[in-house]
C-alpha positions as CSV (number, residue, x, y, z in Angstrom):
1,X,36.1,31.5,6.2
2,X,38.5,28.5,6.0
3,X,38.3,25.7,3.5
4,X,36.7,23.3,5.9
5,X,33.8,25.7,6.5
6,X,33.3,26.1,2.8
7,X,33.1,22.4,2.3
8,X,30.5,22.1,5.1
9,X,28.3,24.8,3.5
10,X,28.3,23.2,0.1
11,X,27.4,19.8,1.5
12,X,24.4,21.3,3.3
13,X,23.1,23.1,0.2
14,X,22.1,19.8,-1.5
15,X,19.6,17.2,-0.3
16,X,19.4,16.1,3.3
17,X,21.1,12.8,2.5
18,X,18.1,10.7,3.1
19,X,16.9,8.1,0.6
20,X,13.8,8.6,-1.5
21,X,10.6,7.5,0.3
22,X,8.1,6.9,-2.5
23,X,4.4,7.2,-2.4
24,X,4.1,10.8,-3.4
25,X,3.9,13.0,-6.4
26,X,6.8,15.4,-7.3
27,X,5.8,19.0,-7.0
28,X,7.2,21.7,-9.3
29,X,9.1,23.4,-6.4
30,X,10.9,20.1,-5.4
31,X,9.8,17.9,-2.5
32,X,6.9,15.5,-2.4
33,X,3.2,15.5,-1.5
34,X,1.7,12.3,-0.1
35,X,-1.7,11.4,-1.4
36,X,-4.2,11.1,1.4
37,X,-5.8,7.7,1.4
38,X,-9.1,7.2,3.1
39,X,-10.7,3.9,4.1
40,X,-13.4,3.0,1.6
41,X,-15.4,1.2,4.2
42,X,-15.3,4.1,6.7
43,X,-16.3,6.5,4.0
44,X,-19.3,4.4,2.8
45,X,-21.1,2.9,5.7
46,X,-23.3,0.8,3.4
47,X,-20.3,-1.1,2.1
48,X,-20.0,-4.3,4.0
49,X,-17.1,-6.7,4.2
50,X,-18.4,-10.2,3.5
51,X,-16.6,-13.4,2.4
52,X,-19.4,-14.1,-0.1
53,X,-18.4,-11.2,-2.3
54,X,-15.3,-12.3,-4.1
55,X,-15.4,-9.4,-6.6
56,X,-15.1,-6.9,-3.7
57,X,-12.4,-8.9,-2.0
58,X,-10.5,-9.4,-5.2
59,X,-9.6,-5.7,-5.2
60,X,-7.6,-6.3,-2.0
61,X,-5.6,-9.3,-3.3
62,X,-2.5,-8.9,-5.5
63,X,-2.1,-10.5,-8.9
64,X,-0.1,-13.3,-7.2
65,X,-2.8,-14.0,-4.6
66,X,-1.3,-12.1,-1.7
67,X,-3.4,-9.8,0.6
68,X,-2.4,-6.2,-0.2
69,X,-1.1,-4.2,2.8
70,X,-2.8,-1.2,4.3
71,X,-0.3,1.2,2.9
72,X,-1.4,0.2,-0.7
73,X,-5.1,-0.1,-0.2
74,X,-5.7,2.8,2.2
75,X,-7.9,0.8,4.5
76,X,-7.9,1.5,8.3
77,X,-6.6,-1.1,10.7
78,X,-10.0,-2.3,11.8
79,X,-11.3,-2.9,8.3
80,X,-7.9,-4.4,7.2
81,X,-8.4,-7.1,9.9
82,X,-11.9,-7.7,8.7
83,X,-10.7,-7.9,5.1
84,X,-8.0,-10.4,5.9
85,X,-10.4,-12.7,7.8
86,X,-13.0,-12.5,4.9
87,X,-10.3,-13.2,2.3
88,X,-9.1,-16.3,4.3
89,X,-12.7,-17.5,4.6
90,X,-13.4,-17.0,0.9
91,X,-10.2,-18.9,0.1
92,X,-11.2,-21.8,2.4
93,X,-14.6,-22.1,0.6
94,X,-12.8,-21.8,-2.9
95,X,-14.4,-18.5,-3.7
96,X,-10.9,-17.0,-4.1
97,X,-7.8,-18.8,-5.1
98,X,-4.8,-19.2,-2.7
99,X,-2.5,-18.6,-5.6
100,X,-3.3,-17.4,-9.1
101,X,-1.2,-19.9,-11.1
102,X,0.6,-23.1,-10.1
103,X,4.2,-23.3,-11.2
104,X,4.9,-25.9,-13.8
105,X,7.6,-28.4,-12.8
106,X,9.4,-30.5,-15.3
């Protein structure tokens, strides 16, 4: 083997060179295992998305008042659309705040 081949072999022995993609737990053998998220509304058919339930909708709003994305909440696309509409309706009727705190100027 020449020196160039040795260098190539050592470079391949490490990681694949890709960046860390979070969202999983570290396993003892290396690598990551992603947590399987299931939609709470698909799992429980009795659970209904309604704009008149601010306590339920509040779980899907961040501490700054933003709607949490699907990758954080684990909801399916259909229920995420229903959630966003219900949150917007609840905000319009002042059941949920648009922002948590107003910034103080001056």
